[in-house]
C-alpha positions in Angstrom: 67.7 87.2 232.7 63.9 87.2 232.5 62.4 86.3 235.9 58.8 85.4 236.5 57.3 86.2 239.9 54.0 85.0 241.5 52.7 85.8 244.9 49.5 85.4 246.8 48.3 87.5 249.8 50.8 85.7 252.1 53.8 86.8 250.0 52.4 90.1 248.7 54.6 92.3 251.0 57.8 90.7 249.5 56.9 91.3 245.9 57.7 94.9 245.4 61.1 94.8 247.3 62.1 91.7 245.3 61.1 93.2 242.0 63.1 96.3 242.9 66.2 94.1 243.8 65.8 92.0 240.6 65.8 95.1 238.4 68.8 96.6 240.3 70.7 93.4 239.6 69.9 93.9 235.9 67.1 91.3 235.4 63.8 91.8 233.6 60.7 90.8 235.6 57.4 89.4 234.5 54.8 89.8 237.2 52.1 87.1 237.3 50.3 88.6 240.3 48.8 89.1 242.7 48.5 92.7 241.6 46.8 94.0 244.7 46.4 92.6 248.2 43.3 90.4 248.6 43.3 88.4 251.8 41.4 85.4 250.4 43.1 85.0 247.0 44.4 81.6 245.9 48.1 80.9 245.2 47.3 78.5 242.3 45.8 81.4 240.3 49.2 83.1 240.1 51.7 80.2 240.5 50.2 78.2 237.6 50.6 81.2 235.3 54.2 81.7 236.3 55.0 78.0 236.1 53.4 77.7 232.7 55.4 80.6 231.3 58.6 79.1 232.8 57.8 75.7 231.2 57.3 77.4 227.8 60.6 79.3 228.1 58.9 82.7 228.3 60.9 83.3 231.5 64.2 81.8 232.5 63.7 81.3 236.2 60.7 81.6 238.5 59.9 82.9 242.0 56.8 81.8 243.8 55.8 83.1 247.3 53.0 82.3 249.6 52.7 82.2 253.4 54.6 79.0 254.0 56.0 78.4 250.5 54.6 74.8 250.6 51.4 75.5 248.6 53.4 77.4 245.9 55.9 74.6 245.7 53.3 71.8 245.4 51.4 73.8 242.8 54.4 74.6 240.7 55.6 71.1 240.6 52.4 69.9 239.0 53.5 71.7 235.8 55.6 69.5 233.5 59.2 70.8 233.3 59.1 72.7 236.6 61.5 71.8 239.2 60.5 74.0 242.2 62.0 73.9 245.6 60.9 75.4 248.9 64.0 77.1 250.1 64.8 78.7 253.5 68.6 78.5 253.6 71.5 79.6 251.4 72.9 76.1 250.7 69.6 74.8 249.3 69.2 78.0 247.2 72.4 77.2 245.2 72.5 73.4 245.6 69.0 73.0 244.2 70.1 74.6 241.0 73.6 73.0 240.8 72.5 69.4 241.4 68.8 69.3 240.6 68.5 72.0 238.0 65.8 73.8 240.1 64.2 76.4 237.9 61.8 77.9 240.4 62.4 79.0 244.0 59.5 79.0 246.4 59.6 81.0 249.6 57.5 81.2 252.7 57.0 84.9 253.4 55.6 84.1 256.9 58.6 81.9 257.6 61.6 83.9 256.4 62.3 87.7 256.6 62.9 90.2 253.9 66.7 90.2 254.0 66.9 86.4 253.8 64.4 86.3 251.0 66.5 88.8 249.0 69.7 86.8 249.7 68.1 83.4 248.8 66.8 84.8 245.5 70.2 86.3 244.6 72.0 83.0 245.4 69.4 81.1 243.4 69.8 83.3 240.3 73.6 83.2 240.4 73.7 79.4 240.6 74.2 77.2 237.5 73.4 73.6 236.9 76.6 71.4 237.1 75.6 69.0 234.3 77.5 66.2 236.1 76.6 62.7 234.8 75.0 61.6 238.0 72.8 64.7 238.1 71.8 64.2 234.5 71.0 60.6 235.2 68.8 61.5 238.1 67.0 64.2 236.1 66.3 61.8 233.3 64.5 59.5 235.9 62.4 62.5 237.0 61.6 63.5 233.5 60.5 59.9 232.8 57.9 60.3 235.5 56.4 63.3 233.6 55.9 61.3 230.4 
């Protein structure tokens, strides 16, 4: 699977270990930055690029990381077709995909540790949308908001 990843200074320390894990799991990775640590960079500069690529189908899933994960999530959800969720627990990592067809996971690198971040991403990537009628109905209502 082709995975897009975007981090700002707050999530920078998680990027390399996550990319390593993703490649070990057999995924391809497209890195949207930050490419070096810069304490005053802005998460939208990276998250918008990753979200746009995901919306265009250039990547299959996305990962966005900032300090709290909130800014990355808010930003990603401004892009049509993105269903990003701020995740800090295993249940939400798979349920967000299974029920809500979440296509981007957002993490708060100052909120969760390295091991949990790796586990959440793995669970997110293994999850599949259920396509249950009620979930399709709900997604249709959300898509109507984007029109």
